[in-house]
C-alpha positions as CSV (number, residue, x, y, z in Angstrom):
1,M,-29.5,13.3,13.2
2,E,-29.4,9.7,13.0
3,L,-26.0,9.4,12.4
4,Y,-25.0,11.6,15.6
5,K,-27.2,9.5,17.6
6,N,-25.7,6.2,16.5
7,L,-22.2,7.8,17.1
8,W,-23.2,8.8,20.8
9,M,-24.6,5.2,21.4
10,L,-21.3,4.0,20.3
11,I,-19.5,6.1,22.5
12,E,-22.0,5.1,25.6
13,M,-21.3,1.5,25.0
14,G,-17.1,2.0,24.5
15,G,-16.9,4.1,27.5
16,P,-15.0,7.5,28.0
17,V,-11.9,5.9,26.1
18,M,-14.2,6.4,22.6
19,V,-13.8,10.4,23.0
20,P,-9.8,10.2,22.7
21,I,-10.1,7.7,20.0
22,F,-12.9,9.7,18.0
23,L,-10.6,12.9,18.3
24,V,-7.5,11.1,17.2
25,S,-9.7,9.8,14.2
26,G,-11.0,13.2,13.2
27,W,-7.6,14.7,13.6
28,L,-5.7,11.7,11.4
29,W,-8.2,12.2,8.5
30,A,-8.0,15.9,8.7
31,L,-4.1,15.8,8.1
32,I,-4.4,13.1,5.7
33,M,-7.1,14.9,3.3
34,L,-4.9,18.2,3.9
35,K,-1.7,16.3,2.7
36,A,-3.6,14.4,-0.4
37,D,-4.8,17.7,-1.5
38,W,-1.3,19.2,-1.3
39,F,0.2,16.4,-3.3
40,W,-2.7,16.8,-5.8
41,R,-1.9,20.6,-6.1
42,A,1.7,20.0,-6.4
43,K,1.5,17.5,-9.1
44,R,-0.7,20.1,-11.1
45,A,1.8,23.2,-10.8
46,Q,4.8,21.3,-11.8
47,I,7.3,23.1,-14.1
48,T,10.2,21.4,-16.2
49,L,13.5,21.9,-16.1
50,G,13.6,23.7,-19.4
51,E,10.9,26.1,-18.1
52,A,13.1,26.5,-15.2
53,L,16.0,27.3,-17.3
54,A,14.0,29.6,-19.3
55,C,12.9,31.5,-16.0
56,L,16.8,31.9,-14.9
57,K,17.7,33.1,-18.2
58,A,15.0,35.8,-18.2
59,G,15.5,36.4,-14.8
60,K,11.6,36.3,-14.0
61,P,10.3,33.9,-11.4
62,S,7.9,30.9,-12.3
63,E,4.1,31.8,-11.6
64,M,3.5,28.0,-10.8
65,S,3.1,27.2,-7.3
66,G,4.8,23.4,-7.1
67,P,7.7,22.4,-5.2
68,R,10.1,23.0,-8.2
69,A,8.7,26.5,-9.0
70,L,8.9,27.5,-5.5
71,A,12.6,26.1,-4.8
72,L,13.4,28.0,-8.2
73,N,11.5,31.3,-7.1
74,Q,13.1,31.0,-3.4
75,F,16.6,30.5,-5.4
76,M,16.1,33.5,-7.8
77,K,15.1,35.8,-4.8
78,T,18.2,35.2,-2.9
79,L,20.1,36.0,-6.3
80,G,18.5,39.2,-6.3
81,G,17.7,39.2,-9.9
82,C,21.3,37.9,-11.2
83,K,21.7,34.8,-12.9
84,C,25.0,34.5,-11.4
85,S,26.3,36.1,-8.2
86,Q,29.2,34.3,-6.2
87,G,30.3,31.0,-7.6
88,Q,30.1,28.3,-5.3
89,A,27.6,30.5,-2.9
90,D,25.3,29.8,-5.9
91,K,25.2,26.2,-5.1
92,M,24.7,26.8,-1.6
93,L,21.7,29.1,-2.3
94,L,20.0,26.5,-4.4
95,D,20.7,23.9,-1.7
96,A,19.0,25.7,0.9
97,A,16.2,26.7,-1.3
98,I,15.8,22.9,-2.1
99,K,16.0,22.0,1.5
100,R,13.1,24.4,2.4
101,Q,10.8,22.7,0.0
102,T,11.8,19.6,1.6
103,G,10.3,20.7,4.8
104,A,7.1,21.5,3.2
105,I,7.0,18.1,1.6
106,E,7.2,16.3,4.9
107,R,4.8,18.4,6.8
108,H,1.9,16.7,8.5
109,L,3.5,13.2,7.5
110,P,5.1,12.5,11.1
111,T,1.9,13.2,12.8
112,I,-0.1,11.2,10.7
113,I,1.9,8.1,11.4
114,I,2.2,9.1,15.4
115,L,-1.8,9.5,15.3
116,A,-2.3,6.3,13.4
117,A,0.2,4.4,16.3
118,V,-1.6,6.1,19.0
119,A,-5.1,4.7,18.1
120,P,-4.3,1.0,18.9
121,L,-2.8,1.9,21.8
122,L,-6.2,4.0,23.0
123,G,-8.1,0.9,21.8
124,L,-5.8,-1.3,24.3
125,F,-6.4,1.2,27.3
126,G,-10.1,0.9,26.5
127,T,-9.7,-3.1,26.6
128,V,-7.9,-2.7,30.0
129,S,-10.5,-0.6,31.2
130,G,-13.3,-2.7,30.2
131,M,-11.6,-5.9,31.6
132,V,-11.0,-4.3,34.8
133,E,-14.8,-3.2,35.0
134,T,-15.6,-6.9,34.4
135,F,-13.6,-8.0,37.4
136,K,-15.1,-5.6,39.6
137,V,-18.3,-6.9,38.7
138,I,-17.1,-10.6,39.3
139,G,-16.0,-9.5,42.6
140,M,-19.3,-8.0,43.8
141,Y,-21.8,-10.6,42.3
142,G,-19.6,-13.3,41.2
143,M,-20.2,-15.2,37.9
144,G,-24.0,-15.3,38.3
145,N,-24.7,-11.7,36.9
146,A,-24.0,-12.1,33.2
147,Q,-25.6,-8.5,32.2
148,A,-23.5,-6.8,34.6
149,M,-20.3,-8.4,33.2
150,A,-21.5,-8.0,29.5
151,S,-21.0,-4.3,30.0
152,G,-17.4,-4.2,30.6
153,I,-16.8,-6.9,28.0
154,R,-18.5,-4.7,25.4
155,E,-16.2,-1.7,26.5
156,A,-13.4,-3.8,26.0
157,M,-14.3,-5.1,22.7
158,I,-16.1,-1.9,21.3
159,T,-12.6,0.0,21.9
160,T,-10.2,-2.4,20.5
161,Q,-12.2,-2.6,17.4
162,A,-12.5,1.1,17.0
163,G,-8.8,1.7,17.7
164,L,-7.8,-0.9,15.0
165,L,-10.5,0.6,12.6
166,V,-8.5,4.1,12.9
167,A,-5.0,2.7,13.0
168,I,-5.0,0.1,10.1
169,P,-6.1,2.6,7.2
170,G,-4.5,5.5,8.9
171,I,-1.0,3.4,8.7
172,F,-1.4,2.1,5.3
173,I,-2.6,5.6,3.8
174,G,0.5,7.3,6.1
175,Q,3.0,4.9,4.1
176,V,1.2,5.9,0.7
177,L,1.9,9.3,1.4
178,K,5.2,9.1,2.6
179,K,6.3,7.2,-0.5
180,K,4.8,10.1,-2.6
181,A,6.8,12.6,-0.4
182,N,10.2,10.6,-1.1
183,N,9.3,10.5,-4.8
184,I,8.8,14.4,-4.8
185,Q,12.2,14.7,-2.7
186,R,14.2,12.4,-5.2
187,D,12.9,14.5,-8.3
188,L,13.8,17.7,-6.6
189,L,17.4,16.5,-6.2
190,V,17.2,15.4,-10.1
191,F,16.1,19.3,-10.7
192,Q,18.7,20.8,-8.2
193,R,21.5,18.8,-10.4
194,G,20.1,19.9,-13.8
195,I,20.0,23.6,-12.3
196,V,23.6,23.2,-11.1
197,Q,24.7,21.9,-14.5
198,W,23.6,24.7,-15.9
199,L,25.1,27.2,-13.5
200,E,28.3,25.6,-14.0
201,K,28.0,26.0,-17.8
202,E,26.8,29.7,-17.7
203,C,28.5,30.7,-14.5
204,E,31.8,28.6,-14.9
205,I,31.6,27.6,-11.1
């Protein structure tokens, strides 16, 4: 209860711009948690190339749910249970399955980066709003009413600080997640080459 009271006081001091900053922060961290959980589960559910080849030889899909396994299962589904289908077409089907997983790997990352970039802009908007309010007070009362001026200055400072507090960790974590996504994509390409080599050997593509 005390936390909500303090948050409400902060919103009141920062002005109406604090509302979208809080919404952006909540949305940003929700997506970060979702993506971090996805990476954690993907790492735990990974299969080796040897296990993938065993699934291909047996004609049975993998029970794992990592990017490699999902790409393999999609590829086997399009083959219809056959280890080899139409020569060069097999490579195209495998490439399509890999690209489908690439989309899942990158999901939410652009939104995270955009939200992290929007937060300081909202803070800047609050800064301008606070300074405009300060100049209005100066225009009405001159420089003698320090208490009235403090409200606008406080709004400007709090919104700037809030925007940066949301943006800095958001940008940093967004880049960390993007790096993880790039590593998984490179791993999928290595996995794809291994499957293609096996297909060339088994099916004489």
